[in-house]
N, C-alpha and C positions, 0 to 999 in steps of 0.2 A: 767426200768431195775431192776434187783434184787439187794439186799443189797450187795451180794458178788461181783457183777459187779461194784457197786459204789465204793468199797474199792480198786479196781485196779487202778494202775497209768494210766495217760493219754497214755503213750507209750504202756503199756500192753493192754489197751482197743483198741487202734488203730491197734495193731497187731493181735487182735482176728479174727478168721475166719469170723465171722458175719460182723464185721466192714470192714474188708479187701474186702470182696465180694461186699459190698455196695459201697465202694470207687472206686473199679474197674468198677462197673456198671456206676457210675457217671463220673469218670475222666479217665478211661482207663489206658493207660501207665503212666499217670501223678499221679497216686494214691500214689506211694511211696514218691515222692517228696513233695506232699501235706501233707502227714502224718508227714514227717520230719519237715516241716515248722510249723505245729501246735504244735509239741513238743517244738520247739525253741521259738515260741510266748509265750507258757505257762511258760517256764523257764525264760523268760526275764522280768517277772513281779512277784514279790514276792507274792502279794495277789492272783493273778491268779493261781500261782503254788500251792496254798493251797485250791483252789476251788474244788468242787466235780467233778471228772474226767468225769462223764457221761454228766454233763451240759456243760463242755467245748467241748467235742466231738460232742454233739448235735448241739451246735452253729456252730462249724466248718463244720459239715456235711451240715447244711443249707446253709452256705456260698458257699460250693462246689456245691450244687444243683443249686444255683442261679448264679454260675460262677462269684462271686464277690471276689476279692482278700482281704485276711485278712492282711492288711498292714496299720498300723495307719497313716503313712505318706501319703498314697494315699487317705484316707478318704472315701472309699466305704463301708466298713463293719468292724465291731469290735466285739471282745469278751470282754465283760465288767464284771469285778468281782464286787461283792457286798456281804454284809452280810445280810442274810435272817433270820428273827426272827422265831424261832421254837415254837411249842405249849407249850413246857416246859419252855419257856423264854430264852433258850440259843440261840446262833447265829451260823449259818453255812454259810461258804463262798460258794457262787454259782456263776455261770457265765450266763450272758444273751446275746443273739444275738442282735446286733444293726446295723441298716443300716443308713448311712449318707445321706445327701441330694445328694451327688455325686452318691451314689449307686442307688438312685431312678431315677436320670437323665440317668444313664447308662442303666438301665433296660428299661426305656421308649424309648430311642433312639434305643436300640437293637430290639425293637418290629417292627421297620421300619415304624411306623405310624406318628412319630413326626418330624416336621421341627425345632421347637424351644421349649425349656422348661427351665424356669428360675424362680428364686425367689429373692426378695430384700426387704430391709427395706423401710419404707415410712416416710419421714420427715414432720415436721409441715409446712403447706403451699403448699405441693406438690399435694394435692387433689383439683382439680379445679371444678369438677362437679360430682354430683351423681344423677342418674336417678332412683328414687325409683321403678318405674314400671318395667323397663327393667333390673334393677340391674347393668347397666353399670356405670363405674366410669372413669372419665377422669383424668389422672395423668400428671403433668408437673414437671419433676424431675430437681432439681438444678444441674447444670453441673459443678459448681466450687466445687471440692472435699473438699478443705479446708473449704469453707463456709458451705458446706453441713454437714461436720463433727460436726460443732458447733450447728446444729439444733436438736431439740428434736425429737426423734423417736416416731411416733404416731401409727404405725402399720406395718404390713408385707403383701406383696402380691406375689402371684405366677401366672405364665402365661404359657400357651402352645398353639402352633399352629400345627394342623395336616396337612398332605400332601393334604387332600381333601379341605383345606381352613378353616376348623372349628377352632375357637379360644375360649379360656375360661380363665377367671381369677378368683382368689379366694383371697379375702381381709379380714383380721381380724385386728381390732384395738388392741393396746397393752393391753387394758382392757379386751377385749374378750379372748385374749391369756392367760392372767393371770387367768381368770375364767375357761378356758379350763384346765390349769395346776392344778388349785385347785380342779376341779371336777374329773379329771382322775389320778392325781398323789398324793398318800399319802405322798411321800417324800417331795413334794412341801409344803404341809400343815404342815409338821413337821419341815420345815425350812432348808432342805438340799436336795441334789440330783442335777441332771444336769439342771433342770429348774432354780434352784437357782444359780448354778455355771456358767452356760453358756446359759443365756436366749436367746441371739441372735441366736445361732445355733439351739436351740430347736424350736424357733419360726419360723425360716426359713424352717426347716424340716417339721414342722406341717402344714404350709400353702401349702407346696408342696405335702405332703402326702394326705391331705384332698382334694386338687384340683384333684389329680389323682383318688382317690377313689370315688369321687362324679361325676366327669364329663368326665373322660377319658375312652376310650376303653381299658380295661385291658387285657393284655396277661396273660397266666397262671403264668408266672414268677412274674409279678407285683402283681397279687392276692396273691401269696404265700409270697411275700416280705411284703405286708401290714399286712398279718395275723401273720407272725412270728416276726416282728419287736418288739424289746424290750421285748422279752419273754424268759423264760427258755424253751429250746427244750428238752422235755423228750424223745421223739422218733421222729426223723426227717421224717422217712418213713411214719409213720401213722399220722403225724401232731398232735401228742399229745404234747400240749404246756401248759405252765402256765404263765399267765401275772403277772409280778412281780411288776409293777409300782403301783398296787393297794394294795400292802402289805407294811409292815414296812421294810425298807431296809436301808443300810448304805453304800453308795458308797465311794470309795477311792477318796475323793475330791482332795487331794494334787497331786496324780498321774495324775488325769484328768487335773488339773490346769497347771501342768508342761508340759504335752503333748500339750495343747493348746498354751502355751507360745512358745514352740519350733516351732510348725507348723505355727503359725502366725507371726514368725519373718520375718521382711522385711529389716532389716539392720543388720550389724555385731554386733552393740551394743545390739540390741534386742536379738540376739542369745547368746551373751556372758552373758547377764543377765539371760537367761533361763538356761544356763549351770551351773550357780552358784546354781541353785535349783534342778538340775537333778541328779539322781543316775545312777549307771552303766547300769541299764536296759534301759536307754534312749540313750545310746551311738550310736546304729544303726540309730535312728531317727535323732540325732544331726549330724551324719556324712552325712546323706542324705540331710538335710537342708543346711549344710555347703557347700556341692557340688553345690546345687542350687544357693546359694548366690554368690559363686565364679564365676559361669557361667554368672550370671546377671551382675556382676561387670566388666566382660570382654567386655560386649557389649557397 
């Protein structure tokens, strides 16, 4: 997009004839509601509100194309703000499109070919046998959750079963995942970013994403998801994208940490602790989590 377009607000950009036409093409009568939700998401996060509007709209349009809701509490897809270093040394706030593990599972199940799709951590002692020739690994998972939580995590594994009976797994040790992050993420090497802040989530997503890309029959949606994940979407329609994880970036660590604290709250004490660190932009997420906890307590 031109420099003039980049200087427009997110709302102005969404209201432009070009974007409106594309939204109606993708979403039909839901285009207006979606545009309003994108503006609300942008305004709910100070750093995101200061990001380049075209990168926000590009990420939002990609989510719309994949029919994945942009709701942090659901965990399917996100618009993530970060600071991108410019050639002159200055930093510009941009937004990248990011898919969660739940988003990949949703797209896979939507294809109609999968019966099961999951990922999990693997604790010390849970690998019982490895056949080097076939690549098969026998796992025996500890069933006592309390005991399992005390064991060291040695890796992560993903699994799927298709309707035709075909099954596949993809296992990576923690060391291999660290090497993967070091190779593909400059932010990891610099000592910050999501690999550093939330290794578990990134590891789970990575083994799931790699399993699908290497072994699964990919629908057009899944191919697009793998291509656009963690990228700046310059133009959603032409698939003009920039991969930002190989550049110097500065992710809003505190906001991401607070979001994770809220989403992973399992008791009222957990949520109260998260509230003490959350700003006003997290009120909708807190309200949603509070409702979820209240319903659980009634059971």
